[in-house]
LOKOLDREN-709934 format. One line per field, with one value per residue (C-alpha): residue number from 1; residue in three letters; x, y, z. Coordinates in steps of 0.001 Angstrom, whole numbers, plus 500000, padded with zeros to 6 digits. Each point is the difference from the previous one (the first is absolute). Layout:
N
k	[NUM/...]
r	[ala/...]
c1	[X/...]
c2	[Y/...]
c3	[Z/...]
//
This chain:
527
k	[1/2/3/4/5/6/7/8/9/10/11/12/13/14/15/16/17/18/19/20/21/22/23/24/25/26/27/28/29/30/31/32/33/34/35/36/37/38/39/40/41/42/43/44/45/46/47/48/49/50/51/52/53/54/55/56/57/58/59/60/61/62/63/64/65/66/67/68/69/70/71/72/73/74/75/76/77/78/79/80/81/82/83/84/85/86/87/88/89/90/91/92/93/94/95/96/97/98/99/100/101/102/103/104/105/106/107/108/109/110/111/112/113/114/115/116/117/118/119/120/121/122/123/124/125/126/127/128/129/130/131/132/133/134/135/136/137/138/139/140/141/142/143/144/145/146/147/148/149/150/151/152/153/154/155/156/157/158/159/160/161/162/163/164/165/166/167/168/169/170/171/172/173/174/175/176/177/178/179/180/181/182/183/184/185/186/187/188/189/190/191/192/193/194/195/196/197/198/199/200/201/202/203/204/205/206/207/208/209/210/211/212/213/214/215/216/217/218/219/220/221/222/223/224/225/226/227/228/229/230/231/232/233/234/235/236/237/238/239/240/241/242/243/244/245/246/247/248/249/250/251/252/253/254/255/256/257/258/259/260/261/262/263/264/265/266/267/268/269/270/271/272/273/274/275/276/277/278/279/280/281/282/283/284/285/286/287/288/289/290/291/292/293/294/295/296/297/298/299/300/301/302/303/304/305/306/307/308/309/310/311/312/313/314/315/316/317/318/319/320/321/322/323/324/325/326/327/328/329/330/331/332/333/334/335/336/337/338/339/340/341/342/343/344/345/346/347/348/349/350/351/352/353/354/355/356/357/358/359/360/361/362/363/364/365/366/367/368/369/370/371/372/373/374/375/376/377/378/379/380/381/382/383/384/385/386/387/388/389/390/391/392/393/394/395/396/397/398/399/400/401/402/403/404/405/406/407/408/409/410/411/412/413/414/415/416/417/418/419/420/421/422/423/424/425/426/427/428/429/430/431/432/433/434/435/436/437/438/439/440/441/442/443/444/445/446/447/448/449/450/451/452/453/454/455/456/457/458/459/460/461/462/463/464/465/466/467/468/469/470/471/472/473/474/475/476/477/478/479/480/481/482/483/484/485/486/487/488/489/490/491/492/493/494/495/496/497/498/499/500/501/502/503/504/505/506/507/508/509/510/511/512/513/514/515/516/517/518/519/520/521/522/523/524/525/526/527]
r	[met/lys/asp/phe/leu/lys/thr/gln/leu/arg/ile/arg/pro/trp/val/ala/thr/gly/val/phe/phe/leu/ile/phe/leu/gly/ile/gly/leu/ala/ala/phe/gln/asp/tyr/gly/val/his/trp/asp/glu/tyr/asn/asn/gln/lys/phe/gly/arg/arg/trp/ala/asp/tyr/ser/ala/thr/val/leu/arg/thr/gly/ser/leu/asp/thr/pro/leu/pro/lys/tyr/lys/arg/his/asp/leu/thr/his/gly/pro/ala/phe/glu/val/phe/leu/ser/ala/val/ala/asp/leu/phe/lys/leu/lys/asp/ser/arg/asp/val/ile/leu/met/arg/his/leu/cys/val/phe/leu/leu/phe/tyr/ile/gly/val/gly/phe/phe/tyr/leu/leu/cys/arg/lys/his/phe/gln/ser/ser/trp/leu/ala/leu/leu/gly/cys/ile/phe/leu/val/leu/ser/pro/arg/ile/phe/ala/asp/ala/phe/tyr/asn/ser/val/asp/ile/pro/phe/leu/val/phe/phe/ile/ile/gly/ile/phe/thr/leu/leu/asn/phe/leu/asp/lys/lys/thr/phe/leu/thr/ala/ala/ala/his/ala/leu/val/cys/ala/ile/leu/met/asn/ile/arg/leu/met/gly/leu/phe/leu/ser/phe/leu/ser/ile/ile/phe/phe/gly/leu/glu/val/thr/arg/met/pro/ser/val/ser/asp/lys/met/ala/gly/leu/arg/ala/phe/val/gly/trp/leu/leu/leu/phe/gly/ile/leu/ala/val/leu/phe/asn/pro/phe/leu/trp/thr/asp/pro/phe/gly/arg/leu/ser/val/leu/val/ser/ser/ala/val/asn/phe/asn/lys/gly/pro/gly/val/his/tyr/leu/gly/thr/his/phe/thr/phe/gly/lys/met/pro/trp/his/tyr/ala/leu/val/trp/ile/pro/val/ser/thr/pro/ile/met/tyr/glu/phe/leu/phe/leu/gly/gly/met/thr/ala/thr/val/met/ser/phe/phe/gly/ser/ser/thr/val/ser/tyr/val/ala/lys/arg/asn/ser/ile/leu/phe/leu/ser/cys/phe/phe/leu/pro/leu/val/val/ala/ala/gly/lys/ile/tyr/asn/gly/trp/arg/his/ile/tyr/phe/ile/tyr/pro/phe/leu/leu/val/leu/ala/ile/ile/gly/leu/gln/tyr/met/trp/glu/lys/ser/arg/leu/val/val/arg/ala/met/leu/ile/ile/gly/val/val/phe/gly/leu/leu/asp/thr/ala/phe/phe/met/ile/arg/asn/his/pro/tyr/gln/asn/leu/tyr/phe/asn/arg/leu/ala/gly/gly/asn/pro/leu/glu/ile/thr/glu/arg/phe/glu/leu/asp/tyr/trp/gly/leu/ser/phe/arg/arg/ala/glu/glu/tyr/ile/leu/lys/thr/asp/lys/gly/ala/trp/ile/pro/leu/cys/phe/ser/gln/glu/ser/leu/gly/gln/asp/tyr/met/ala/ile/leu/pro/leu/glu/asp/arg/lys/arg/leu/ser/ser/gln/pro/val/arg/lys/ala/lys/tyr/phe/leu/thr/asn/glu/met/ala/lys/leu/ser/arg/pro/ser/gly/lys/glu/tyr/tyr/ser/ile/thr/val/asp/gly/met/lys/ile/met/thr/val/tyr/lys/leu/asp/his/val/gln/asp/glu/lys]
c1	[500000/502680/502044/496971/499493/503691/500179/496606/499740/502384/500515/502266/498182/501276/498505/496603/500140/500875/497144/497559/500918/499894/496522/498838/501299/498282/496689/500252/500811/497092/497516/500685/497577/497074/499138/497486/500165/499439/498256/503187/501985/499515/500553/503375/500786/499097/501924/503147/499618/499622/503264/501848/499172/500936/503323/500790/499291/502253/502820/499616/499940/502300/497645/497970/497793/497863/496444/499015/497108/496765/500303/497098/499324/501617/503288/499961/499279/502313/503585/500839/503081/498534/497249/502540/502049/496958/499318/503619/499685/496866/501910/503051/497964/497699/496858/496866/497098/498361/500184/503733/500657/497978/501575/503452/499165/498728/503204/502220/498152/500412/503704/500544/498176/502168/503065/498385/499564/503702/500906/497623/502051/503191/498406/498818/503310/501847/497861/499525/503389/498153/499311/497181/498146/500532/498481/497061/499431/499879/497482/497847/500198/499106/497200/498281/496929/499269/503633/500479/497082/500917/503541/498768/498009/500522/502634/500096/499655/502058/502994/499792/500023/502972/502122/499120/501393/503116/500207/499992/502645/502237/499371/501250/503056/500574/499673/502413/502561/500038/501735/499376/498808/497369/498970/499613/497953/497669/499650/499040/497253/498688/499727/498139/497656/499142/499209/497528/498061/500916/499505/503456/501383/499150/503054/502200/498539/500839/503486/500692/498687/501840/503213/499902/499708/502964/502200/499419/501402/503216/502961/502313/499816/501660/497357/497252/501487/500337/496407/498804/501850/498204/496683/500552/500905/496754/497945/501494/499727/496442/499013/501556/498481/496579/499801/501557/497432/496971/499495/497379/502795/502501/499168/499329/501056/499139/496837/498637/500947/497972/497044/500340/500308/497042/497915/500892/499264/496696/498923/496269/498644/499338/497191/497525/500498/497754/501354/498420/496646/500041/500860/502653/501114/503713/501253/497355/501244/500537/503495/499888/499464/503465/500114/496984/500851/503475/498935/497025/501958/503285/500456/499329/503131/502197/498075/500423/503754/500090/498564/502760/502564/498717/500204/503548/501043/498578/501577/503413/500087/499441/501932/503307/499346/502768/498644/502702/499789/499718/497081/498240/500642/498630/496925/499235/500403/497592/497448/500349/499489/496773/498382/500997/498342/496836/499906/500694/497494/497146/496756/501826/500057/497379/499609/500889/503505/501947/501483/501961/500898/503624/499692/499025/503499/500858/496959/501536/503483/498479/498083/503305/501387/496935/500454/503646/499130/497237/502241/502795/497634/498136/500447/499652/496179/499468/502665/498189/496770/501805/501229/496547/498373/502396/499751/496203/499747/502180/498102/496620/501096/501521/496810/497921/502303/499862/496252/499109/502560/500117/498035/502483/499466/496612/501452/498345/500692/497542/500207/498147/496712/498290/498706/500428/496875/501228/503370/498303/497884/502945/502800/500731/500797/501070/500483/502290/497723/502484/497227/498486/502535/498772/496371/500788/501806/497000/497626/502293/500079/496262/498513/500829/498813/502323/499295/499168/499039/500854/499131/502355/499079/503001/498803/502802/502624/498411/502460/502928/498909/499940/503477/501784/497967/501426/499181/497566/498034/499995/498431/497021/499335/498795/499330/496523/497377/497651/497141/502173/501771/499371/501801/500551/503232/500511/502845/497539/501736/497694/496838/497802/496479/500676/498092/497520/501542/500809/503309/502121/503343/501714/503412/500436/503038/499513/496258/500253/498388/502337/498619/496554/498915/496325/498388/497635/496256/499620/502188/498044/501531/501627/498195]
c2	[500000/502507/499103/500767/503370/500780/499177/501197/503341/502416/502058/499731/498857/502902/502443/498270/499838/503683/500974/497839/501548/503539/499404/498372/502936/502471/498150/499906/503700/500839/497698/500260/502920/498099/497568/500465/499650/496596/499518/498895/503092/501916/496988/499644/503700/500242/496811/501390/503364/498399/498103/502780/502402/497410/499271/503701/500557/497104/501195/503583/499157/496990/498187/496831/501125/501853/498619/497710/501147/498287/497284/498516/496859/501701/500188/496261/498960/502443/501073/503722/500015/501357/502093/501788/500684/501531/502162/501173/500937/502037/501809/500537/501752/501678/498519/500926/499915/496575/499941/500708/497317/497349/500750/499864/496602/498754/501159/498392/496670/500032/500869/497158/497633/501306/499033/496627/499349/500800/497392/497549/500492/499226/496948/498596/500726/498264/496886/499800/501455/501965/503718/499386/497564/502360/502837/497786/499255/503744/500525/497250/501677/503470/498639/498461/502216/499598/500329/503026/501912/499183/501168/503588/499982/496763/501045/496633/497101/501502/500914/496488/498543/502177/499122/496334/500111/501747/497520/496965/501673/500691/496472/498480/502252/498891/496325/500379/502177/499641/503250/502672/502389/497605/499069/503672/500830/497086/500826/503577/498901/497321/502595/502503/497298/498816/503597/500454/496860/497371/497481/501194/497445/497497/501201/499426/496506/499279/501395/497627/496971/500659/501042/496748/498078/501933/499198/496272/500227/501765/497706/500843/500804/503383/500923/498975/502121/503015/499563/499664/503189/501837/498521/501068/503476/500152/498790/502508/502931/499064/499914/503401/501668/498399/501684/503242/500436/499419/502497/497683/497573/502484/499720/496255/498192/496433/500828/502262/497530/497325/502418/500480/496281/499193/502675/498640/496383/500827/502688/499528/503416/501329/501186/497560/499108/499251/496879/497646/501634/499512/502325/498578/501424/500119/496851/497889/500448/496976/498564/500385/503792/500881/496929/501376/503709/499645/498053/502277/503264/499120/500087/496487/499955/500323/497186/497713/500604/499563/496497/499299/501302/497696/497073/500927/500304/496589/498405/501407/497704/496843/498204/501138/503692/502412/502697/501230/499808/503800/500072/497230/501774/503252/498281/498401/503405/501597/497244/500461/503748/499427/497022/500179/503403/498658/497242/502377/502621/497592/501609/502920/502627/502316/502759/497667/498691/503221/498735/497362/502007/499309/496454/501271/500751/496334/498924/502074/498523/496540/501216/500974/496580/498493/502099/498985/496328/499943/501805/497494/497011/501349/500092/502976/500090/499772/502635/502332/499384/500776/503328/500916/498955/502035/503096/499776/499437/503039/502224/498878/500795/503336/501045/499170/502121/502967/499716/499800/502377/500667/496879/497304/498577/498683/497608/496611/497402/497646/497489/502414/499712/500002/503585/503172/499362/496533/501378/502768/497460/497739/502353/503286/502817/503437/498816/502937/502756/501398/500937/502605/502537/499975/500152/503063/501652/499381/501584/503002/500398/499685/501581/503704/500345/501768/497326/496411/497540/496361/496768/497044/496336/499824/503076/500254/500165/502760/502713/497645/499252/503737/500662/499639/502757/503534/502205/502216/496897/498559/503226/499431/496443/498752/496505/499964/497516/498899/502223/503081/498836/500855/496989/496457/498297/496249/497765/497089/498379/500875/497905/502758/501097/502860/503259/500861/501857/500017/498757/503065/498459/496612/498484/496659/497823/497595/500076/499594/502881/501071/503418/501587/503506/500603/503413/499650/500456/502343/502543/502451/500660/503391/502486]
c3	[500000/500975/496894/497817/501668/499648/496296/498768/501768/498293/503103/503002/503167/502091/497498/500095/503791/500263/497665/501954/503349/498574/498551/503230/502042/497682/500268/503786/500317/497704/501737/503743/500443/498462/502786/502795/503777/501568/503314/501790/498965/503227/502230/498315/500235/503689/500727/498367/501735/503442/499703/498215/502835/502624/498261/499674/503713/501049/497744/501197/503714/499838/502378/499534/502889/497481/500350/497152/497825/500851/497414/498104/497983/496997/501949/500639/496419/498210/500442/499954/497735/496761/501595/502206/496863/498286/503054/499916/496323/500757/502763/497800/497317/502551/498466/501910/497563/499777/496190/500004/502601/498157/496616/501583/501450/496637/498329/502632/499769/496222/500180/502447/497648/497163/502030/500688/496283/499601/502610/498339/496845/501957/501606/496661/498299/502812/499683/496222/499029/497331/499825/497516/502232/502939/497985/499021/503702/500712/497196/501516/503424/498724/497800/503013/500392/503698/501014/497736/501515/503600/499230/500314/503253/501946/502530/501786/497584/497155/502223/501422/496470/499032/503009/499614/496450/501295/502867/497701/497827/503003/501294/496735/500163/503593/499095/497087/501796/503763/500892/502596/497270/498616/503565/500953/496889/500629/503700/499144/497606/502400/502766/497806/498717/503512/500923/497176/500892/502567/497176/498949/502455/497270/498072/503046/500322/496361/500525/502880/498115/496753/501719/501969/496735/498584/502993/499586/496466/500936/499295/502914/503687/499432/497420/502389/502798/497721/498932/503587/500964/497195/501145/503620/498764/498004/502970/502450/497618/499083/503674/500681/496931/500555/503410/498775/497228/502239/502862/501485/500909/501465/503686/500158/496793/501020/501908/497286/497265/501776/500015/496235/499329/502240/498302/496554/500941/501689/497548/499519/499117/496563/497764/498594/496355/497046/498355/497458/500586/503786/502873/502338/503336/500652/501669/498286/496462/497739/499774/496214/500071/498651/497747/498141/500131/498500/496880/499231/500361/498267/496194/498701/497859/503113/501675/497010/499995/503780/499638/497490/502492/502714/497572/499025/503652/500885/496905/500933/503040/498024/497326/498551/500330/499000/502303/502390/503765/500244/497544/501941/503295/498621/498573/503370/501621/497503/500558/503766/499667/498102/501720/503681/500632/498362/502622/502887/498835/499171/501176/501659/497266/498552/497400/497172/500614/500510/503281/498087/496897/500918/498629/496548/498611/500515/498014/497207/500447/499709/496943/498350/500926/498327/496884/499762/500547/497375/497530/500401/499668/496974/496257/497674/499745/503772/500555/497628/501909/503270/498648/498701/503286/502142/497808/499817/503768/500745/497572/501347/503554/498992/498181/503081/502166/497623/499392/503694/501486/502964/500992/499022/503511/498823/497427/499632/497347/498294/502838/502301/498155/496647/500205/502107/502088/500932/501110/502004/501824/500789/501058/501734/497622/501276/503580/500869/498681/497468/497572/502353/498748/496389/501153/502118/497084/497730/502518/500379/496227/499392/503134/500245/503581/502440/502633/499090/502780/499243/501739/499609/500315/502349/501861/502575/497213/497932/500985/499418/496449/499224/501383/496657/498343/499722/502983/498063/498972/503502/501261/497699/501191/503349/501325/501536/501203/497261/501170/499417/496849/496382/498547/501191/498897/500217/498850/499956/502988/502874/499793/501387/499263/497625/500274/497289/497091/496305/498645/499271/499038/499952/499334/498301/499344/497115/500623/503796/501876/502813/500974/499868/500941/500764/500099/502924/499529/502952/498210/497865/496606/499865/497835]
//
């Protein structure tokens, strides 16, 4: 496969890679202002501000006697590393207006994802020994609708995905070259990852397992001792940095860590979800929740290649395979990164599968393995069909993303249902309320009133959803109870009895209605 790309494409890979990343950067810088506000935005902001202020006070006074903020459930399920960084950026640029703060956060999340795609390129090039296949992997990652959209506003799951990519890259470097430098780099990433979500300890678990396997293969006692010294260095540095990056652990690292672990293990609170036409409460969700969500919301072409990659990986362990030990080791690692979190998270995630987005890059790596395997085992006609299938699949996905911008997060493939109504009845759509922004902008454009009272289906979040609008627009809008409102806005998530009114505006994505605005009957038309 890589030989074909090298000979047929009359362009150097570094040129193509540079053009791709320049175009991707340009698209991101043009698009980051287009996305709405999700309902968790202010929880994340307040969480980051609490720990940023606490950290600043401790550093200023030099005393750990500073009272801890009154922590909430959010503090026990999230780490503060990236949110504290975003708070620091807001302080650095003296951002006060809510719109400026949110747009800054969207830009920072995108730039981090951009860096993550760069590391995904390095990871794929390291494994495949091909710049072309690495570039193809990056194209797959960027042309993943749900990931692309979240890469502008999801300040938890996208940073976790990015640092997991970086963590696997640094782990492979550590396994290949057991030096203090590779140990330190991997320890740094492991510590950051753990302090975005506690699930980041999964990477440390993988590191211990795979390093143990490496040590058993070392030929001499001196090599084993050198490797063990590097491992001890990684473990100590990881422990120090893990505490350093999380203010919650400063005063009592072991005691507080046990609180976090206990909270994660016994976590049983979350919103109910609409899944396969049924409402489930959190904690009573089917074990197959993620196993259905991933296939119906991932481009089918990637899934087809992924199945080929799994076949190729299994085949490499049987017969007279010429696959090297390193390639086999890496493939097992990629499979572990994809499947083990699925087992751990069974029935414990919601809002689609955003909590385990970090496994997605390894679905794509296995898809590239599948593409390479099918190419090598095929003749000319099948190879031509592979090329046509990949190109068509990429174009189809790209057209969906362009056509439905900025709602790429609502992508479903044909496995989700035969028609839009069927998909709407089976799955949650705009669960984060991102479409409220465009509805508000339409009302502002069409209603010339100086003061416009709105009622939101998620009434307590009305003011939050307006926070990304310019100040002069926010002054014209007000979140009010339904009896005082002129318009009722619903993202079709809340199964409430809707007030009487005529449909004023709606937003659809490939025929699926995700937002409806009603002009309420008790409002007299302006004369």
